[in-house]
C-alpha positions in Angstrom: 0.0 0.0 0.0 2.8 2.4 0.9 4.7 1.8 -2.2 1.7 2.2 -4.3 1.4 5.8 -3.1 5.0 6.7 -3.0 5.8 5.4 -6.4 3.5 7.8 -8.3 4.5 10.7 -6.2 8.1 10.1 -6.8 7.4 9.8 -10.5 5.5 13.1 -10.5 8.3 14.8 -8.6 10.9 13.4 -11.0 8.9 14.5 -14.0 8.5 18.0 -12.5 12.2 18.1 -11.6 13.2 17.1 -15.1 10.9 19.6 -16.6 12.0 22.5 -14.3 15.6 21.6 -14.8 15.2 21.5 -18.6 13.4 24.8 -18.5 16.1 26.3 -16.4 18.9 25.0 -18.6 17.0 26.3 -21.7 16.6 29.6 -20.0 20.2 29.7 -18.9 21.3 28.9 -22.4 19.1 31.7 -23.7 20.5 34.1 -21.2 24.1 33.1 -22.1 23.2 33.7 -25.8 21.8 37.1 -24.9 25.0 37.8 -22.8 27.2 36.7 -25.7 25.4 39.0 -28.2 25.5 41.9 -25.8 29.2 41.3 -25.2 29.7 41.1 -29.0 27.8 44.4 -29.4 29.9 46.1 -26.8 33.1 45.0 -28.5 31.8 46.1 -31.9 30.8 49.4 -30.5 34.5 50.4 -30.5 34.5 50.2 -34.3 33.4 53.1 -36.5 31.8 51.1 -39.3 29.5 48.4 -37.7 25.8 48.3 -36.9 25.5 48.6 -33.2 21.9 47.5 -32.9 21.3 44.4 -30.8 19.2 41.9 -32.7 17.9 40.2 -29.6 14.2 39.9 -29.0 13.2 39.3 -25.4 10.3 40.1 -23.1 10.1 41.2 -19.6 12.8 43.0 -17.6 15.6 41.5 -19.7 13.9 42.6 -22.9 13.4 46.1 -21.5 17.1 46.2 -20.6 18.1 45.1 -24.1 15.8 47.7 -25.7 17.3 50.4 -23.4 20.8 49.4 -24.4 19.9 49.5 -28.0 18.5 53.0 -27.6 21.7 54.1 -25.8 23.9 52.5 -28.5 21.8 54.2 -31.2 22.3 57.6 -29.5 26.0 56.9 -29.2 26.2 56.0 -32.9 24.5 59.2 -33.9 26.8 61.2 -31.6 29.8 59.4 -32.9 28.8 60.1 -36.6 28.4 63.8 -35.7 31.7 63.9 -34.0 33.4 62.2 -37.0 31.8 64.8 -39.3 33.0 67.7 -37.2 36.5 66.2 -36.9 36.6 65.8 -40.7 35.6 69.4 -41.1 38.2 70.5 -38.6 41.0 68.5 -40.2 40.0 69.9 -43.6 40.0 73.5 -42.4 43.3 73.0 -40.5 45.0 71.5 -43.5 44.3 74.6 -45.6 45.5 77.1 -42.9 48.8 78.8 -43.7 49.4 79.4 -40.0 50.5 76.5 -37.7 47.9 75.1 -35.3 48.6 72.8 -32.3 45.9 71.5 -30.0 47.2 70.5 -26.5 45.2 68.7 -23.8 45.1 69.9 -20.1 48.0 67.5 -19.2 50.2 69.2 -21.8 50.2 66.5 -24.5 49.8 67.3 -28.1 46.7 65.8 -29.6 46.4 67.5 -33.0 48.6 69.5 -35.4 48.2 70.7 -39.0 50.6 70.5 -42.0 51.8 74.1 -41.5 53.0 73.2 -38.0 55.0 70.3 -39.4 56.7 72.6 -41.9 57.4 75.3 -39.4 58.8 73.0 -36.7 60.5 70.6 -39.1 58.8 67.5 -37.5 56.2 65.1 -38.7 52.7 64.6 -37.2 53.6 61.0 -36.2 56.6 62.3 -34.2 54.8 65.1 -32.4 51.2 63.8 -31.6 51.0 62.2 -28.2 54.2 63.8 -26.9 54.5 66.5 -24.2 54.6 69.9 -25.9 58.1 70.7 -24.5 59.4 67.6 -26.3 58.1 68.7 -29.7 61.0 70.4 -31.4 62.6 71.4 -28.1 61.7 75.1 -28.5 62.0 76.5 -25.0 60.4 79.9 -25.7 57.3 78.3 -27.2 57.0 75.7 -24.5 57.3 78.3 -21.7 54.5 80.3 -23.4 52.2 77.3 -23.5 52.9 76.5 -19.8 52.1 80.1 -18.9 48.7 79.9 -20.7 47.7 76.6 -19.2 48.8 77.6 -15.7 47.3 81.0 -15.7 44.3 80.2 -17.9 44.8 83.4 -19.9 45.7 84.1 -23.6 49.4 84.5 -24.2 51.1 86.2 -27.2 54.7 86.6 -27.9 57.3 86.6 -30.7 59.5 83.5 -30.4 62.9 82.8 -32.1 63.2 79.3 -33.6 66.6 78.0 -34.6 65.6 74.9 -36.4 64.9 73.7 -39.0 66.0 77.3 -39.8 66.3 80.7 -38.2 62.7 82.1 -37.9 60.7 84.6 -36.0 57.4 83.1 -35.0 54.4 85.0 -33.5 52.7 82.6 -31.2 49.2 82.9 -29.8 48.2 80.4 -27.0 44.5 80.3 -26.1 43.3 78.2 -23.2 40.3 75.9 -24.0 37.5 76.0 -21.3 35.0 73.2 -20.6 31.3 73.9 -20.1 31.9 73.6 -16.4 34.6 76.2 -16.5 37.5 73.8 -16.1 40.5 73.9 -18.3 40.4 71.4 -21.1 43.7 72.3 -22.8 45.0 75.0 -25.2 45.2 75.9 -28.9 48.5 77.3 -30.2 48.5 79.4 -33.4 51.9 80.0 -35.1 52.5 82.7 -37.6 55.8 83.0 -39.5 56.7 86.7 -39.3 60.3 86.4 -40.4 59.8 88.1 -43.8 57.6 90.7 -42.2 60.2 91.6 -39.6 62.9 91.7 -42.3 60.8 94.1 -44.4 60.0 96.2 -41.3 63.7 96.4 -40.6 64.4 97.4 -44.2 61.7 100.1 -44.1 63.2 101.5 -40.9 66.7 101.5 -42.5 65.3 103.0 -45.6 63.8 105.9 -43.8 67.0 106.5 -41.8 69.1 106.3 -44.9 66.9 108.6 -47.0 67.0 111.1 -44.1 70.7 110.9 -43.9 71.2 111.2 -47.6 69.0 114.3 -47.8 70.4 115.9 -44.7 73.9 116.4 -46.1 73.0 118.3 -49.3 70.2 120.3 -47.5 72.7 121.3 -44.8 75.2 122.4 -47.5 72.5 124.4 -49.4 71.4 126.1 -46.2 74.9 126.9 -45.2 75.9 128.4 -48.5 72.7 130.4 -48.7 73.2 131.9 -45.3 76.8 132.8 -46.2 75.6 134.5 -49.4 73.0 136.4 -47.5 75.5 137.5 -44.9 77.5 139.4 -47.5 79.2 136.9 -49.7 77.0 138.1 -52.6 79.2 141.2 -53.0 82.3 138.9 -53.6 81.4 137.8 -57.1 84.1 135.0 -57.4 83.1 133.5 -54.1 79.4 133.9 -54.7 79.8 132.2 -58.1 81.7 129.3 -56.5 79.0 128.9 -53.8 76.2 128.9 -56.3 78.0 126.3 -58.4 78.2 124.1 -55.3 74.6 124.7 -54.5 73.6 123.7 -58.0 75.6 120.5 -57.7 73.9 119.7 -54.3 70.5 120.4 -55.9 71.3 118.1 -58.7 72.4 115.5 -56.2 69.0 115.7 -54.5 67.3 115.5 -57.8 69.2 112.3 -58.7 68.3 110.8 -55.4 64.6 111.6 -55.8 64.6 110.2 -59.3 66.3 107.0 -58.2 64.0 106.6 -55.3 60.9 107.0 -57.5 62.4 104.6 -60.1 63.3 102.0 -57.5 59.8 102.3 -55.9 58.1 101.7 -59.3 60.4 98.8 -60.0 59.8 97.1 -56.6 56.0 97.6 -56.9 56.2 96.1 -60.4 54.7 99.3 -61.9 57.1 99.4 -64.8 56.1 98.0 -68.1 58.9 96.1 -69.9 58.9 96.4 -73.7 60.6 93.1 -74.5 62.1 92.6 -77.9 65.4 91.8 -79.7 68.4 93.8 -78.6 71.8 93.5 -80.3 74.1 92.9 -77.4 77.3 94.0 -79.2 75.6 97.2 -80.3 74.5 97.8 -76.7 78.0 97.4 -75.3 79.4 99.7 -78.0 76.8 102.3 -77.1 77.7 102.2 -73.4 81.4 102.5 -74.2 80.7 105.6 -76.3 78.6 107.2 -73.5 81.3 106.8 -70.9 84.4 107.2 -73.1 84.8 110.9 -72.2 84.3 110.3 -68.4 86.6 107.3 -68.5 89.3 109.3 -70.4 89.2 112.1 -67.8 89.6 109.5 -65.0 92.5 107.9 -66.8 90.6 104.6 -67.1 90.6 102.4 -70.2 87.1 101.3 -71.3 86.6 98.3 -73.7 84.1 95.6 -74.6 84.2 92.0 -75.9 81.6 89.6 -77.3 81.7 85.8 -77.3 78.5 84.5 -78.8 79.5 82.4 -81.9 77.4 84.5 -84.3 74.7 87.1 -83.8 74.2 87.8 -80.2 70.6 88.9 -79.5 69.1 89.4 -76.1 65.3 89.3 -75.5 65.0 92.3 -73.2 63.8 95.9 -72.7 66.5 97.9 -74.5 66.1 101.0 -72.4 66.2 99.0 -69.1 69.1 96.9 -70.3 71.0 100.1 -71.0 70.1 101.4 -67.6 71.5 98.3 -65.9 74.8 98.5 -67.8 75.2 102.2 -67.2 74.7 101.8 -63.5 77.3 99.0 -63.4 79.8 101.1 -65.4 79.2 104.2 -63.4 79.8 102.1 -60.2 83.0 100.7 -61.7 84.3 104.2 -62.5 83.8 105.3 -58.9 86.2 102.6 -57.6 88.8 102.3 -60.4 92.0 104.3 -60.1 93.7 106.1 -63.0 95.6 103.5 -65.2 92.9 100.9 -64.5 90.6 99.2 -67.0 86.9 98.4 -67.2 85.8 95.7 -69.6 82.2 95.0 -70.6 81.5 91.6 -72.0 78.7 89.2 -73.1 78.7 85.5 -73.8 76.1 82.8 -74.4 75.4 80.0 -72.0 72.7 77.6 -73.4 69.5 79.7 -73.6 70.9 82.7 -71.6 73.2 85.7 -72.4 75.5 86.6 -69.5 76.6 90.3 -69.4 79.5 91.3 -67.2 81.3 94.5 -66.1 84.8 93.8 -64.8 87.2 96.4 -63.4 90.6 96.5 -61.9 89.5 98.8 -59.0 89.8 98.6 -55.2 87.6 95.5 -54.9 85.1 94.6 -52.3 85.9 93.0 -48.9 84.3 89.5 -48.4 82.2 90.8 -45.5 80.5 93.3 -47.8 79.9 91.3 -50.9 76.5 90.0 -49.7 75.2 93.5 -49.1 76.3 95.5 -52.1 72.9 95.2 -53.7 71.1 96.7 -50.7 69.7 100.2 -50.9 72.1 102.9 -49.7 74.8 100.3 -48.8 78.2 101.7 -49.6 81.6 99.9 -49.2 83.5 103.2 -49.4 81.1 105.8 -48.3 83.4 108.8 -48.8 84.3 107.9 -52.4 80.6 107.2 -53.3 79.4 110.5 -52.0 82.2 112.5 -53.6 81.3 110.9 -57.0 77.7 112.0 -56.6 76.4 108.5 -56.2 73.0 108.0 -54.6 73.7 104.6 -53.2 70.7 103.1 -55.1 72.3 102.2 -58.4 73.1 98.5 -57.6 69.7 98.1 -55.9 68.0 99.3 -59.1 70.2 96.9 -61.1 69.2 93.9 -59.0 65.4 94.6 -59.3 65.6 95.3 -63.1 67.5 92.1 -63.7 65.0 90.1 -61.6 62.1 91.7 -63.5 63.7 90.2 -66.7 63.7 86.8 -65.0 67.4 86.9 -64.5 69.9 86.8 -61.7 72.7 89.2 -60.7 75.9 88.5 -58.8 79.4 89.8 -58.0 82.8 88.3 -57.4 85.6 90.4 -56.1 89.0 90.6 -54.3 90.3 93.5 -52.4 92.8 95.6 -54.5 92.3 93.3 -57.5 89.0 94.5 -58.8 85.4 93.3 -59.1 83.2 91.5 -61.7 79.5 92.2 -61.7 77.4 89.9 -63.9 73.8 89.2 -64.8 71.8 87.1 -67.3 68.8 87.6 -69.6 67.1 85.4 -72.1 68.5 84.8 -75.6 66.1 85.8 -78.4 66.4 82.5 -80.3 65.1 80.3 -77.4 62.4 82.8 -76.5 61.1 82.9 -80.1 60.9 79.1 -80.1 58.9 79.1 -76.9 56.5 81.7 -78.2 55.8 79.6 -81.3 
């Protein structure tokens, strides 16, 4: 009797146990599947090009959790796409900026640079991103400026001297980046190369000083002689005539200076129009020799020319400007060549160029001065230049006129042995072929 009751109960219990156990194992397997899919989704969420939506369908609390996670992942995907778009725009803008841009986090590490920065600092993006800002290029002045901006939380601006990859003057602006909460998130550094601007500024300053100095001397002389004449020298006719002759010479000197200044200004501003055409080089050299033959004879200097072109030697140039270049060079040579010396004008062909030269046996130019002889108002021998009536602008005009013809000008010299000034212009034959 007892076994007849216990047997069915045990069987029922066993069946229920097996059923419950099977259900639990099935449910556990399903949960493990869901867990696996969720884990896979979280791993894939690190990628930029995958669908983050969880394809898991579930009811109850677990289903709600999965749906909420899908919603969160969808929001993250949208935010990430927007961030990538903004980053793409930022990179595009930065790549076209002429000024260098460096983005630094609050810890002081570089997180973004543009191409202009790579060129300015002479270091690649791969070498600079992720490093401390003071390690990038080892520029102490720039690093200290960034530290001041981050530490003080205020915009810093300063000119910084960089010594590599080359000597440069950089204007650096460092602007702290603020978070919405007001905390410091980092800094943006803007780098502007002002080397050329500083050079031009220095040249303008020197130019004004030199013009003032050049005008001061003749104006002082004019004033002095005028006062002397007014004080009674007018009654002494020989003395008065001598003073008036000197005053005329000083006035002519001022006139030449003004004319050269205006001419140089027009040339530098590219306001002159070159009338290019065929110019017979030999005819031009003969013309220059004829113009200066009397002046050279009075100075006891022999003036000659030579041509080495293997046939007709035609330059493609503005004839008037070519004459001006050669006249300035010969005039300069006459100033520094003693009696008994020689000045030789020459032209020879090198491939598609004609090279003109004016060579003298004068006092020569010290090595330290050779690099500056084409600067405005620069004189190697200031006393001799002024006595000859030179304005100090002749060689500067030569340089700009040659460059406006697409050529180059240079000089070689040794002290007490003479100097050779040379420049090149296009040969007509090659230019004519190019035009056809």
